[in-house]
C-alpha positions, 0 to 999 in steps of 0.5 A, a space after each residue: 276439977 270436974 269431978 269436984 264440981 259435980 260430985 254431988 250429981 254422981 258424975 263419973 269420967 271415963 278415959 277413952 284411951 283407957 287399954 280395959 276400954 278399948 279391949 271391952 270395945 272389942 265387939 264393935 270394932 271387932 264387928 267394923 273390921 268384919 264388915 269394913 265398908 257396911 257402917 259407911 254404906 249404911 250412912 252414905 245411904 242415910 245422907 242420900 235419904 236426907 238430901 232428897 228431903 230437902 236437909 244438909 247432912 252433918 256427917 259424909 265419909 268417902 265410901 272406902 272409908 273404915 270408921 276406924 284410926 290405926 294408932 302408931 305414934 298418931 292416927 292413920 285413916 283405914 280404907 278398904 278396896 279391892 278386898 284388902 284393907 290400906 293404911 299409909 299406902 301399905 295394903 294389909 290382908 283383912 286377916 292379918 288386920 283382924 288378928 292385930 286388933 285381937 293382940 293390940 286393940 290400942 292401935 285401933 281408935 274409933 272415929 267420929 262415926 263410930 265412937 257413939 256407937 262405942 260409948 253406948 256400948 260401954 256404958 248403955 245409956 238411957 239418954 244421950 244429952 246433946 248439944 244442937 250440933 250433936 242433935 243433928 248428926 246423932 240423928 244419922 247414926 242410927 243405921 250405923 248402930 243398927 249395923 253394929 248391934 248396939 242399942 241407939 239411946 234416946 237422944 236429948 236436947 241439952 238445956 242451956 243458959 245466958 248470964 246476965 250481969 245485972 247492969 245490963 238487966 238494968 240497961 234492958 229495963 230502961 230501954 223497954 226492950 227483951 233479951 230475944 230483941 237484942 238477938 233478933 232484932 239488934 238493927 231495928 233496935 238501934 234504930 228504935 232507940 235513936 228515934 226515941 231520943 230524936 227531938 220531938 219537933 225533929 220527928 214532928 217535921 218529918 211526919 208533918 211533912 210527909 202528910 203535906 207531900 200526900 196531899 200536894 201530890 193528890 192535888 197535882 195529880 188531879 190537876 194534871 190528869 184533867 189536862 192529860 190522864 197520862 200525866 197522872 203516872 208522871 205526878 206518881 214518879 215525882 210523889 215517889 222521887 219526893 218521898 225517896 228524899 225525905 227517907 234519905 234526909 231522915 236518914 242523914 238526920 238520924 246517923 247526925 243523932 246517932 254520932 251525937 248520942 254514941 254512948 247509947 249505941 255503945 251502951 247497946 252494942 257492949 250489952 249485945 256482946 255481953 250477952 251474945 258474944 259475935 252474935 252466938 251463945 255464950 257457951 261457944 265463947 266464954 269458959 265455964 271457970 271465968 263464971 266460977 270466978 265471978 259467982 263461986 262455985 254455987 253458981 253450979 248448983 244453981 243452974 242445976 236446979 234452975 233449969 231441972 230436967 225439962 230437955 231443951 229449955 234456955 234460962 236467962 240467968 242474973 248473975 
């Protein structure tokens, strides 16, 4: 399906389990077994450096772990301690495991640390297009590439898009809000919209009450302070209590309005969930094939043209 959808753009799909690729990748896997903990040590050193600079590393490995799995029906971790490899609790002499790599390269599978280096050794990319999380951990891989003698490609932040159905576009225009308001200012936006439908008389009553409270408080403060200056603090405390009560009553009134206008809050919640499922990006939740089913295969070409070559951009696309 992917080959069909992207045939115009020269997409090539590759099966990492292909035995021919495993054999072509031998120089990298061979280097990992030749110096079994070198890449792990360098990765840990980079992680420590990030910690010192106040960042949380995305990749951490126990110091005795080799960055290959041993496959025998299922994957097993390879460790290296006291001059020998260990797989499934059995200790293996270094020369024996290295000899097996030469005859049975399919048994050795790169883990998340080694896989990018194998990939770049095989394909020699000019750039690696990465998602947000991938950008973070590829930034930690430079010493691993260096240890293996593989060139680290330029890491490019991939573009993204949020699909905006027309009915939600109409709602946003009606409410005079932006997509970013819906994502980042949702709670305040909900209150603002409810305030907008609040009866003018109620809104005016709360505004006038606050003005009148200020007037009365000033009057009382001056009056009691003329008798005893220490009473000014008591007057200020009384003012704060009354102000708090007005705010509490206003919140109760807003909740009553909200109950009476459930359609508005329901539509706002529906729009937010459609545009930002679970408060995140659509790409984390929605399958692209549901989009193709709705819009047809032409949506792929539309997105390619819209996003262009500018790295890291995010587009909002009306559908």
